[in-house]
PyMOL Python script that loads the backbone (N, CA, C, O; Angstrom):
from pymol import cmd

cmd.read_pdbstr("""\
ATOM      1  N   MET A   1       1.239 -11.274   2.509  1.00  0.00           N
ATOM      2  CA  MET A   1       1.868 -11.049   3.809  1.00  0.00           C
ATOM      3  C   MET A   1       3.378 -10.912   3.641  1.00  0.00           C
ATOM      4  O   MET A   1       4.013 -10.135   4.353  1.00  0.00           O
ATOM      5  N   ASN A   2       3.945 -11.650   2.721  1.00  0.00           N
ATOM      6  CA  ASN A   2       5.380 -11.612   2.508  1.00  0.00           C
ATOM      7  C   ASN A   2       5.844 -10.227   2.059  1.00  0.00           C
ATOM      8  O   ASN A   2       6.900  -9.756   2.481  1.00  0.00           O
ATOM      9  N   LYS A   3       5.048  -9.570   1.197  1.00  0.00           N
ATOM     10  CA  LYS A   3       5.392  -8.229   0.734  1.00  0.00           C
ATOM     11  C   LYS A   3       5.357  -7.241   1.892  1.00  0.00           C
ATOM     12  O   LYS A   3       6.182  -6.330   1.961  1.00  0.00           O
ATOM     13  N   THR A   4       4.409  -7.419   2.794  1.00  0.00           N
ATOM     14  CA  THR A   4       4.290  -6.531   3.950  1.00  0.00           C
ATOM     15  C   THR A   4       5.516  -6.642   4.844  1.00  0.00           C
ATOM     16  O   THR A   4       6.040  -5.632   5.313  1.00  0.00           O
ATOM     17  N   ILE A   5       5.970  -7.854   5.077  1.00  0.00           N
ATOM     18  CA  ILE A   5       7.155  -8.071   5.916  1.00  0.00           C
ATOM     19  C   ILE A   5       8.380  -7.436   5.275  1.00  0.00           C
ATOM     20  O   ILE A   5       9.192  -6.813   5.960  1.00  0.00           O
ATOM     21  N   LYS A   6       8.514  -7.593   3.961  1.00  0.00           N
ATOM     22  CA  LYS A   6       9.650  -6.995   3.253  1.00  0.00           C
ATOM     23  C   LYS A   6       9.595  -5.477   3.333  1.00  0.00           C
ATOM     24  O   LYS A   6      10.620  -4.820   3.517  1.00  0.00           O
ATOM     25  N   LEU A   7       8.392  -4.920   3.194  1.00  0.00           N
ATOM     26  CA  LEU A   7       8.238  -3.471   3.269  1.00  0.00           C
ATOM     27  C   LEU A   7       8.605  -2.961   4.653  1.00  0.00           C
ATOM     28  O   LEU A   7       9.332  -1.975   4.776  1.00  0.00           O
ATOM     29  N   LEU A   8       8.110  -3.621   5.698  1.00  0.00           N
ATOM     30  CA  LEU A   8       8.434  -3.204   7.063  1.00  0.00           C
ATOM     31  C   LEU A   8       9.936  -3.324   7.345  1.00  0.00           C
ATOM     32  O   LEU A   8      10.513  -2.477   8.027  1.00  0.00           O
ATOM     33  N   ALA A   9      10.558  -4.371   6.821  1.00  0.00           N
ATOM     34  CA  ALA A   9      12.001  -4.540   7.002  1.00  0.00           C
ATOM     35  C   ALA A   9      12.766  -3.412   6.307  1.00  0.00           C
ATOM     36  O   ALA A   9      13.738  -2.887   6.851  1.00  0.00           O
ATOM     37  N   ALA A  10      12.322  -3.045   5.106  1.00  0.00           N
ATOM     38  CA  ALA A  10      12.979  -1.958   4.372  1.00  0.00           C
ATOM     39  C   ALA A  10      12.812  -0.634   5.106  1.00  0.00           C
ATOM     40  O   ALA A  10      13.757   0.150   5.201  1.00  0.00           O
ATOM     41  N   VAL A  11      11.619  -0.385   5.623  1.00  0.00           N
ATOM     42  CA  VAL A  11      11.371   0.850   6.379  1.00  0.00           C
ATOM     43  C   VAL A  11      12.250   0.881   7.629  1.00  0.00           C
ATOM     44  O   VAL A  11      12.864   1.902   7.935  1.00  0.00           O
ATOM     45  N   GLY A  12      12.307  -0.228   8.343  1.00  0.00           N
ATOM     46  CA  GLY A  12      13.136  -0.307   9.545  1.00  0.00           C
ATOM     47  C   GLY A  12      14.610  -0.082   9.241  1.00  0.00           C
ATOM     48  O   GLY A  12      15.302   0.632   9.966  1.00  0.00           O
ATOM     49  N   ALA A  13      15.082  -0.697   8.166  1.00  0.00           N
ATOM     50  CA  ALA A  13      16.483  -0.520   7.774  1.00  0.00           C
ATOM     51  C   ALA A  13      16.758   0.934   7.390  1.00  0.00           C
ATOM     52  O   ALA A  13      17.804   1.485   7.735  1.00  0.00           O
ATOM     53  N   SER A  14      15.828   1.546   6.682  1.00  0.00           N
ATOM     54  CA  SER A  14      15.990   2.953   6.294  1.00  0.00           C
ATOM     55  C   SER A  14      16.063   3.855   7.512  1.00  0.00           C
ATOM     56  O   SER A  14      16.864   4.789   7.560  1.00  0.00           O
ATOM     57  N   ILE A  15      15.226   3.572   8.488  1.00  0.00           N
ATOM     58  CA  ILE A  15      15.240   4.367   9.718  1.00  0.00           C
ATOM     59  C   ILE A  15      16.575   4.213  10.440  1.00  0.00           C
ATOM     60  O   ILE A  15      17.152   5.196  10.906  1.00  0.00           O
ATOM     61  N   ALA A  16      17.061   2.986  10.529  1.00  0.00           N
ATOM     62  CA  ALA A  16      18.330   2.733  11.208  1.00  0.00           C
ATOM     63  C   ALA A  16      19.487   3.435  10.497  1.00  0.00           C
ATOM     64  O   ALA A  16      20.355   4.023  11.142  1.00  0.00           O
ATOM     65  N   ILE A  17      19.491   3.369   9.181  1.00  0.00           N
ATOM     66  CA  ILE A  17      20.553   4.023   8.408  1.00  0.00           C
ATOM     67  C   ILE A  17      20.473   5.534   8.589  1.00  0.00           C
ATOM     68  O   ILE A  17      21.491   6.201   8.774  1.00  0.00           O
ATOM     69  N   GLY A  18      19.259   6.066   8.534  1.00  0.00           N
ATOM     70  CA  GLY A  18      19.075   7.506   8.726  1.00  0.00           C
ATOM     71  C   GLY A  18      19.535   7.953  10.095  1.00  0.00           C
ATOM     72  O   GLY A  18      20.166   9.001  10.233  1.00  0.00           O
ATOM     73  N   ALA A  19      19.221   7.158  11.113  1.00  0.00           N
ATOM     74  CA  ALA A  19      19.643   7.493  12.472  1.00  0.00           C
ATOM     75  C   ALA A  19      21.168   7.466  12.588  1.00  0.00           C
ATOM     76  O   ALA A  19      21.763   8.340  13.219  1.00  0.00           O
ATOM     77  N   ALA A  20      21.788   6.469  11.983  1.00  0.00           N
ATOM     78  CA  ALA A  20      23.253   6.364  12.037  1.00  0.00           C
ATOM     79  C   ALA A  20      23.913   7.562  11.350  1.00  0.00           C
ATOM     80  O   ALA A  20      24.872   8.136  11.866  1.00  0.00           O
ATOM     81  N   ILE A  21      23.394   7.925  10.195  1.00  0.00           N
ATOM     82  CA  ILE A  21      23.945   9.085   9.481  1.00  0.00           C
ATOM     83  C   ILE A  21      23.731  10.359  10.304  1.00  0.00           C
ATOM     84  O   ILE A  21      24.609  11.219  10.380  1.00  0.00           O
ATOM     85  N   GLY A  22      22.555  10.462  10.916  1.00  0.00           N
ATOM     86  CA  GLY A  22      22.264  11.627  11.752  1.00  0.00           C
ATOM     87  C   GLY A  22      23.237  11.753  12.903  1.00  0.00           C
ATOM     88  O   GLY A  22      23.664  12.858  13.238  1.00  0.00           O
ATOM     89  N   VAL A  23      23.591  10.638  13.512  1.00  0.00           N
ATOM     90  CA  VAL A  23      24.545  10.663  14.631  1.00  0.00           C
ATOM     91  C   VAL A  23      25.932  11.075  14.146  1.00  0.00           C
ATOM     92  O   VAL A  23      26.625  11.850  14.804  1.00  0.00           O
ATOM     93  N   LEU A  24      26.325  10.553  12.998  1.00  0.00           N
ATOM     94  CA  LEU A  24      27.657  10.865  12.476  1.00  0.00           C
ATOM     95  C   LEU A  24      27.815  12.334  12.102  1.00  0.00           C
ATOM     96  O   LEU A  24      28.887  12.907  12.298  1.00  0.00           O
ATOM     97  N   PHE A  25      26.778  12.943  11.572  1.00  0.00           N
ATOM     98  CA  PHE A  25      26.886  14.308  11.077  1.00  0.00           C
ATOM     99  C   PHE A  25      26.150  15.332  11.950  1.00  0.00           C
ATOM    100  O   PHE A  25      25.947  16.469  11.524  1.00  0.00           O
ATOM    101  N   ALA A  26      25.765  14.954  13.120  1.00  0.00           N
ATOM    102  CA  ALA A  26      25.000  15.847  13.994  1.00  0.00           C
ATOM    103  C   ALA A  26      25.885  16.978  14.523  1.00  0.00           C
ATOM    104  O   ALA A  26      27.026  16.748  14.923  1.00  0.00           O
ATOM    105  N   PRO A  27      25.346  18.201  14.521  1.00  0.00           N
ATOM    106  CA  PRO A  27      26.129  19.327  15.037  1.00  0.00           C
ATOM    107  C   PRO A  27      26.095  19.407  16.571  1.00  0.00           C
ATOM    108  O   PRO A  27      26.918  20.101  17.169  1.00  0.00           O
ATOM    109  N   GLU A  28      25.153  18.705  17.208  1.00  0.00           N
ATOM    110  CA  GLU A  28      25.050  18.758  18.660  1.00  0.00           C
ATOM    111  C   GLU A  28      25.956  17.709  19.311  1.00  0.00           C
ATOM    112  O   GLU A  28      26.574  16.881  18.642  1.00  0.00           O
ATOM    113  N   GLU A  29      26.005  17.782  20.616  1.00  0.00           N
ATOM    114  CA  GLU A  29      26.758  16.779  21.370  1.00  0.00           C
ATOM    115  C   GLU A  29      26.043  15.434  21.273  1.00  0.00           C
ATOM    116  O   GLU A  29      24.853  15.367  20.965  1.00  0.00           O
ATOM    117  N   GLY A  30      26.778  14.388  21.536  1.00  0.00           N
ATOM    118  CA  GLY A  30      26.246  13.036  21.437  1.00  0.00           C
ATOM    119  C   GLY A  30      25.003  12.806  22.274  1.00  0.00           C
ATOM    120  O   GLY A  30      24.047  12.180  21.817  1.00  0.00           O
ATOM    121  N   TYR A  31      25.013  13.316  23.511  1.00  0.00           N
ATOM    122  CA  TYR A  31      23.868  13.129  24.403  1.00  0.00           C
ATOM    123  C   TYR A  31      22.605  13.735  23.807  1.00  0.00           C
ATOM    124  O   TYR A  31      21.547  13.105  23.798  1.00  0.00           O
ATOM    125  N   GLU A  32      22.722  14.959  23.312  1.00  0.00           N
ATOM    126  CA  GLU A  32      21.566  15.663  22.740  1.00  0.00           C
ATOM    127  C   GLU A  32      21.064  14.940  21.494  1.00  0.00           C
ATOM    128  O   GLU A  32      19.856  14.818  21.293  1.00  0.00           O
ATOM    129  N   THR A  33      21.970  14.469  20.670  1.00  0.00           N
ATOM    130  CA  THR A  33      21.593  13.746  19.460  1.00  0.00           C
ATOM    131  C   THR A  33      20.869  12.452  19.806  1.00  0.00           C
ATOM    132  O   THR A  33      19.839  12.130  19.213  1.00  0.00           O
ATOM    133  N   ARG A  34      21.415  11.712  20.771  1.00  0.00           N
ATOM    134  CA  ARG A  34      20.768  10.453  21.179  1.00  0.00           C
ATOM    135  C   ARG A  34      19.383  10.711  21.745  1.00  0.00           C
ATOM    136  O   ARG A  34      18.454   9.941  21.498  1.00  0.00           O
ATOM    137  N   ARG A  35      19.241  11.788  22.501  1.00  0.00           N
ATOM    138  CA  ARG A  35      17.939  12.136  23.081  1.00  0.00           C
ATOM    139  C   ARG A  35      16.919  12.408  21.972  1.00  0.00           C
ATOM    140  O   ARG A  35      15.775  11.960  22.044  1.00  0.00           O
ATOM    141  N   LYS A  36      17.351  13.148  20.947  1.00  0.00           N
ATOM    142  CA  LYS A  36      16.460  13.453  19.827  1.00  0.00           C
ATOM    143  C   LYS A  36      16.083  12.186  19.056  1.00  0.00           C
ATOM    144  O   LYS A  36      14.934  12.021  18.645  1.00  0.00           O
ATOM    145  N   ILE A  37      17.048  11.304  18.865  1.00  0.00           N
ATOM    146  CA  ILE A  37      16.781  10.059  18.149  1.00  0.00           C
ATOM    147  C   ILE A  37      15.773   9.215  18.924  1.00  0.00           C
ATOM    148  O   ILE A  37      14.845   8.660  18.336  1.00  0.00           O
ATOM    149  N   VAL A  38      15.950   9.118  20.223  1.00  0.00           N
ATOM    150  CA  VAL A  38      15.015   8.350  21.050  1.00  0.00           C
ATOM    151  C   VAL A  38      13.622   8.963  20.980  1.00  0.00           C
ATOM    152  O   VAL A  38      12.630   8.247  20.851  1.00  0.00           O
ATOM    153  N   LYS A  39      13.550  10.280  21.065  1.00  0.00           N
ATOM    154  CA  LYS A  39      12.257  10.974  21.018  1.00  0.00           C
ATOM    155  C   LYS A  39      11.561  10.712  19.687  1.00  0.00           C
ATOM    156  O   LYS A  39      10.370  10.404  19.658  1.00  0.00           O
ATOM    157  N   ARG A  40      12.288  10.832  18.600  1.00  0.00           N
ATOM    158  CA  ARG A  40      11.710  10.594  17.276  1.00  0.00           C
ATOM    159  C   ARG A  40      11.359   9.118  17.089  1.00  0.00           C
ATOM    160  O   ARG A  40      10.357   8.790  16.453  1.00  0.00           O
ATOM    161  N   GLY A  41      12.173   8.246  17.635  1.00  0.00           N
ATOM    162  CA  GLY A  41      11.886   6.809  17.544  1.00  0.00           C
ATOM    163  C   GLY A  41      10.595   6.454  18.257  1.00  0.00           C
ATOM    164  O   GLY A  41       9.795   5.662  17.758  1.00  0.00           O
ATOM    165  N   LYS A  42      10.398   7.043  19.423  1.00  0.00           N
ATOM    166  CA  LYS A  42       9.158   6.790  20.166  1.00  0.00           C
ATOM    167  C   LYS A  42       7.952   7.318  19.403  1.00  0.00           C
ATOM    168  O   LYS A  42       6.903   6.676  19.361  1.00  0.00           O
ATOM    169  N   LYS A  43       8.111   8.494  18.800  1.00  0.00           N
ATOM    170  CA  LYS A  43       7.015   9.063  18.018  1.00  0.00           C
ATOM    171  C   LYS A  43       6.689   8.155  16.833  1.00  0.00           C
ATOM    172  O   LYS A  43       5.520   7.892  16.550  1.00  0.00           O
ATOM    173  N   LEU A  44       7.712   7.683  16.152  1.00  0.00           N
ATOM    174  CA  LEU A  44       7.515   6.797  15.014  1.00  0.00           C
ATOM    175  C   LEU A  44       6.871   5.481  15.458  1.00  0.00           C
ATOM    176  O   LEU A  44       5.981   4.963  14.782  1.00  0.00           O
ATOM    177  N   ALA A  45       7.317   4.949  16.583  1.00  0.00           N
ATOM    178  CA  ALA A  45       6.734   3.709  17.099  1.00  0.00           C
ATOM    179  C   ALA A  45       5.245   3.903  17.391  1.00  0.00           C
ATOM    180  O   ALA A  45       4.440   3.004  17.145  1.00  0.00           O
ATOM    181  N   GLY A  46       4.887   5.057  17.906  1.00  0.00           N
ATOM    182  CA  GLY A  46       3.477   5.351  18.165  1.00  0.00           C
ATOM    183  C   GLY A  46       2.668   5.400  16.877  1.00  0.00           C
ATOM    184  O   GLY A  46       1.557   4.874  16.811  1.00  0.00           O
ATOM    185  N   ILE A  47       3.232   6.033  15.858  1.00  0.00           N
ATOM    186  CA  ILE A  47       2.549   6.119  14.566  1.00  0.00           C
ATOM    187  C   ILE A  47       2.371   4.732  13.965  1.00  0.00           C
ATOM    188  O   ILE A  47       1.287   4.387  13.495  1.00  0.00           O
ATOM    189  N   VAL A  48       3.431   3.943  13.980  1.00  0.00           N
ATOM    190  CA  VAL A  48       3.355   2.581  13.440  1.00  0.00           C
ATOM    191  C   VAL A  48       2.336   1.763  14.226  1.00  0.00           C
ATOM    192  O   VAL A  48       1.547   1.021  13.640  1.00  0.00           O
ATOM    193  N   GLY A  49       2.351   1.897  15.548  1.00  0.00           N
ATOM    194  CA  GLY A  49       1.385   1.180  16.385  1.00  0.00           C
ATOM    195  C   GLY A  49      -0.042   1.564  16.049  1.00  0.00           C
ATOM    196  O   GLY A  49      -0.927   0.709  16.017  1.00  0.00           O
ATOM    197  N   ASP A  50      -0.270   2.850  15.798  1.00  0.00           N
ATOM    198  CA  ASP A  50      -1.607   3.307  15.416  1.00  0.00           C
ATOM    199  C   ASP A  50      -2.044   2.673  14.094  1.00  0.00           C
ATOM    200  O   ASP A  50      -3.189   2.246  13.949  1.00  0.00           O
ATOM    201  N   HIS A  51      -1.129   2.619  13.146  1.00  0.00           N
ATOM    202  CA  HIS A  51      -1.458   2.016  11.855  1.00  0.00           C
ATOM    203  C   HIS A  51      -1.731   0.519  11.994  1.00  0.00           C
ATOM    204  O   HIS A  51      -2.615  -0.019  11.327  1.00  0.00           O
ATOM    205  N   ILE A  52      -0.989  -0.135  12.841  1.00  0.00           N
ATOM    206  CA  ILE A  52      -1.222  -1.562  13.078  1.00  0.00           C
ATOM    207  C   ILE A  52      -2.593  -1.774  13.704  1.00  0.00           C
ATOM    208  O   ILE A  52      -3.322  -2.687  13.315  1.00  0.00           O
ATOM    209  N   ASP A  53      -2.944  -0.934  14.671  1.00  0.00           N
ATOM    210  CA  ASP A  53      -4.267  -1.030  15.297  1.00  0.00           C
ATOM    211  C   ASP A  53      -5.373  -0.807  14.275  1.00  0.00           C
ATOM    212  O   ASP A  53      -6.368  -1.531  14.268  1.00  0.00           O
ATOM    213  N   GLU A  54      -5.203   0.192  13.412  1.00  0.00           N
ATOM    214  CA  GLU A  54      -6.187   0.456  12.368  1.00  0.00           C
ATOM    215  C   GLU A  54      -6.308  -0.749  11.432  1.00  0.00           C
ATOM    216  O   GLU A  54      -7.408  -1.128  11.029  1.00  0.00           O
ATOM    217  N   GLY A  55      -5.174  -1.338  11.096  1.00  0.00           N
ATOM    218  CA  GLY A  55      -5.184  -2.522  10.230  1.00  0.00           C
ATOM    219  C   GLY A  55      -5.915  -3.688  10.871  1.00  0.00           C
ATOM    220  O   GLY A  55      -6.664  -4.402  10.204  1.00  0.00           O
ATOM    221  N   LYS A  56      -5.700  -3.881  12.163  1.00  0.00           N
ATOM    222  CA  LYS A  56      -6.391  -4.955  12.879  1.00  0.00           C
ATOM    223  C   LYS A  56      -7.895  -4.724  12.868  1.00  0.00           C
ATOM    224  O   LYS A  56      -8.671  -5.654  12.651  1.00  0.00           O
ATOM    225  N   GLU A  57      -8.307  -3.473  13.103  1.00  0.00           N
ATOM    226  CA  GLU A  57      -9.735  -3.153  13.092  1.00  0.00           C
ATOM    227  C   GLU A  57     -10.334  -3.408  11.710  1.00  0.00           C
ATOM    228  O   GLU A  57     -11.431  -3.956  11.596  1.00  0.00           O
ATOM    229  N   SER A  58      -9.623  -3.016  10.680  1.00  0.00           N
ATOM    230  CA  SER A  58     -10.104  -3.244   9.314  1.00  0.00           C
ATOM    231  C   SER A  58     -10.230  -4.736   9.029  1.00  0.00           C
ATOM    232  O   SER A  58     -11.200  -5.175   8.412  1.00  0.00           O
ATOM    233  N   MET A  59      -9.259  -5.506   9.475  1.00  0.00           N
ATOM    234  CA  MET A  59      -9.302  -6.953   9.255  1.00  0.00           C
ATOM    235  C   MET A  59     -10.483  -7.582   9.997  1.00  0.00           C
ATOM    236  O   MET A  59     -11.112  -8.505   9.479  1.00  0.00           O
ATOM    237  N   GLU A  60     -10.788  -7.099  11.191  1.00  0.00           N
ATOM    238  CA  GLU A  60     -11.941  -7.608  11.939  1.00  0.00           C
ATOM    239  C   GLU A  60     -13.242  -7.294  11.201  1.00  0.00           C
ATOM    240  O   GLU A  60     -14.140  -8.133  11.129  1.00  0.00           O
ATOM    241  N   GLU A  61     -13.336  -6.080  10.654  1.00  0.00           N
ATOM    242  CA  GLU A  61     -14.528  -5.703   9.897  1.00  0.00           C
ATOM    243  C   GLU A  61     -14.685  -6.586   8.664  1.00  0.00           C
ATOM    244  O   GLU A  61     -15.784  -7.050   8.359  1.00  0.00           O
ATOM    245  N   ILE A  62     -13.594  -6.812   7.968  1.00  0.00           N
ATOM    246  CA  ILE A  62     -13.626  -7.673   6.781  1.00  0.00           C
ATOM    247  C   ILE A  62     -14.019  -9.090   7.175  1.00  0.00           C
ATOM    248  O   ILE A  62     -14.803  -9.737   6.480  1.00  0.00           O
ATOM    249  N   LYS A  63     -13.486  -9.563   8.272  1.00  0.00           N
ATOM    250  CA  LYS A  63     -13.807 -10.917   8.754  1.00  0.00           C
ATOM    251  C   LYS A  63     -15.303 -11.044   9.032  1.00  0.00           C
ATOM    252  O   LYS A  63     -15.921 -12.047   8.674  1.00  0.00           O
ATOM    253  N   GLU A  64     -15.882 -10.029   9.669  1.00  0.00           N
ATOM    254  CA  GLU A  64     -17.318 -10.060   9.969  1.00  0.00           C
ATOM    255  C   GLU A  64     -18.146 -10.071   8.689  1.00  0.00           C
ATOM    256  O   GLU A  64     -19.120 -10.816   8.583  1.00  0.00           O
ATOM    257  N   ILE A  65     -17.762  -9.248   7.721  1.00  0.00           N
ATOM    258  CA  ILE A  65     -18.486  -9.196   6.452  1.00  0.00           C
ATOM    259  C   ILE A  65     -18.415 -10.540   5.747  1.00  0.00           C
ATOM    260  O   ILE A  65     -19.425 -11.048   5.261  1.00  0.00           O
ATOM    261  N   LEU A  66     -17.215 -11.115   5.692  1.00  0.00           N
ATOM    262  CA  LEU A  66     -17.050 -12.412   5.031  1.00  0.00           C
ATOM    263  C   LEU A  66     -17.822 -13.511   5.759  1.00  0.00           C
ATOM    264  O   LEU A  66     -18.381 -14.402   5.119  1.00  0.00           O
ATOM    265  N   GLN A  67     -17.858 -13.454   7.077  1.00  0.00           N
ATOM    266  CA  GLN A  67     -18.590 -14.458   7.841  1.00  0.00           C
ATOM    267  C   GLN A  67     -20.085 -14.370   7.534  1.00  0.00           C
ATOM    268  O   GLN A  67     -20.749 -15.396   7.385  1.00  0.00           O
ATOM    269  N   LYS A  68     -20.618 -13.148   7.440  1.00  0.00           N
ATOM    270  CA  LYS A  68     -22.028 -12.963   7.104  1.00  0.00           C
ATOM    271  C   LYS A  68     -22.324 -13.515   5.711  1.00  0.00           C
ATOM    272  O   LYS A  68     -23.336 -14.184   5.502  1.00  0.00           O
ATOM    273  N   GLN A  69     -21.442 -13.233   4.771  1.00  0.00           N
ATOM    274  CA  GLN A  69     -21.638 -13.730   3.411  1.00  0.00           C
ATOM    275  C   GLN A  69     -21.575 -15.251   3.369  1.00  0.00           C
ATOM    276  O   GLN A  69     -22.361 -15.888   2.667  1.00  0.00           O
ATOM    277  N   LEU A  70     -20.653 -15.828   4.107  1.00  0.00           N
ATOM    278  CA  LEU A  70     -20.537 -17.283   4.166  1.00  0.00           C
ATOM    279  C   LEU A  70     -21.787 -17.903   4.772  1.00  0.00           C
ATOM    280  O   LEU A  70     -22.261 -18.936   4.301  1.00  0.00           O
ATOM    281  N   ASN A  71     -22.318 -17.281   5.807  1.00  0.00           N
ATOM    282  CA  ASN A  71     -23.552 -17.773   6.420  1.00  0.00           C
ATOM    283  C   ASN A  71     -24.713 -17.727   5.427  1.00  0.00           C
ATOM    284  O   ASN A  71     -25.530 -18.647   5.384  1.00  0.00           O
ATOM    285  N   LYS A  72     -24.788 -16.647   4.621  1.00  0.00           N
ATOM    286  CA  LYS A  72     -25.840 -16.552   3.613  1.00  0.00           C
ATOM    287  C   LYS A  72     -25.716 -17.665   2.581  1.00  0.00           C
ATOM    288  O   LYS A  72     -26.711 -18.278   2.193  1.00  0.00           O
ATOM    289  N   VAL A  73     -24.494 -17.920   2.143  1.00  0.00           N
ATOM    290  CA  VAL A  73     -24.258 -18.989   1.165  1.00  0.00           C
ATOM    291  C   VAL A  73     -24.646 -20.337   1.769  1.00  0.00           C
ATOM    292  O   VAL A  73     -25.300 -21.146   1.111  1.00  0.00           O
ATOM    293  N   ASN A  74     -24.249 -20.579   3.003  1.00  0.00           N
ATOM    294  CA  ASN A  74     -24.592 -21.840   3.661  1.00  0.00           C
ATOM    295  C   ASN A  74     -26.101 -21.999   3.797  1.00  0.00           C
ATOM    296  O   ASN A  74     -26.628 -23.094   3.600  1.00  0.00           O
ATOM    297  N   ASP A  75     -26.805 -20.912   4.135  1.00  0.00           N
ATOM    298  CA  ASP A  75     -28.265 -20.956   4.247  1.00  0.00           C
ATOM    299  C   ASP A  75     -28.902 -21.284   2.905  1.00  0.00           C
ATOM    300  O   ASP A  75     -29.832 -22.087   2.838  1.00  0.00           O
ATOM    301  N   ARG A  76     -28.411 -20.673   1.842  1.00  0.00           N
ATOM    302  CA  ARG A  76     -28.953 -20.928   0.501  1.00  0.00           C
ATOM    303  C   ARG A  76     -28.698 -22.366   0.072  1.00  0.00           C
ATOM    304  O   ARG A  76     -29.567 -23.013  -0.512  1.00  0.00           O
ATOM    305  N   LEU A  77     -27.510 -22.857   0.363  1.00  0.00           N
ATOM    306  CA  LEU A  77     -27.194 -24.253   0.019  1.00  0.00           C
ATOM    307  C   LEU A  77     -28.051 -25.211   0.823  1.00  0.00           C
ATOM    308  O   LEU A  77     -28.470 -26.253   0.319  1.00  0.00           O
ATOM    309  N   GLY A  78     -28.311 -24.859   2.073  1.00  0.00           N
ATOM    310  CA  GLY A  78     -29.148 -25.701   2.923  1.00  0.00           C
ATOM    311  C   GLY A  78     -30.563 -25.784   2.429  1.00  0.00           C
ATOM    312  O   GLY A  78     -31.178 -26.848   2.499  1.00  0.00           O
ATOM    313  N   THR A  79     -31.108 -24.679   1.925  1.00  0.00           N
ATOM    314  CA  THR A  79     -32.474 -24.680   1.408  1.00  0.00           C
ATOM    315  C   THR A  79     -32.542 -25.374   0.063  1.00  0.00           C
ATOM    316  O   THR A  79     -33.596 -25.894  -0.304  1.00  0.00           O
ATOM    317  N   MET A  80     -31.458 -25.395  -0.675  1.00  0.00           N
ATOM    318  CA  MET A  80     -31.448 -26.052  -1.992  1.00  0.00           C
ATOM    319  C   MET A  80     -31.443 -27.563  -1.843  1.00  0.00           C
ATOM    320  O   MET A  80     -31.991 -28.267  -2.692  1.00  0.00           O
ATOM    321  N   THR A  81     -30.843 -28.069  -0.795  1.00  0.00           N
ATOM    322  CA  THR A  81     -30.730 -29.522  -0.633  1.00  0.00           C
ATOM    323  C   THR A  81     -31.950 -30.109   0.055  1.00  0.00           C
ATOM    324  O   THR A  81     -32.088 -31.331   0.106  1.00  0.00           O
ATOM    325  N   LYS A  82     -32.831 -29.289   0.579  1.00  0.00           N
ATOM    326  CA  LYS A  82     -34.012 -29.814   1.284  1.00  0.00           C
ATOM    327  C   LYS A  82     -35.126 -30.149   0.333  1.00  0.00           C
ATOM    328  O   LYS A  82     -36.188 -30.600   0.761  1.00  0.00           O
TER     329      LYS A  82
END
""", "prot")
cmd.dss("prot")
cmd.show_as("cartoon", "prot")
cmd.util.cbc("prot")
cmd.orient("prot")
């Protein structure tokens, strides 16, 4: 989990730096540049949100599989002790 947090922090920092550089060197007016940054930020947030949702679904599937396996082990142990 720690590696994931570091990766997300690095990605976030990279995005912020890229946005700052884009504003400094943008050929358009400030308003237009800010509008584009907001639009791209929202798109990126949607993509990240989708990936997070997919990750949650995968974790739920893994949890169900592990729970089934644990139940099988418990059943086998229960029959061994009887």
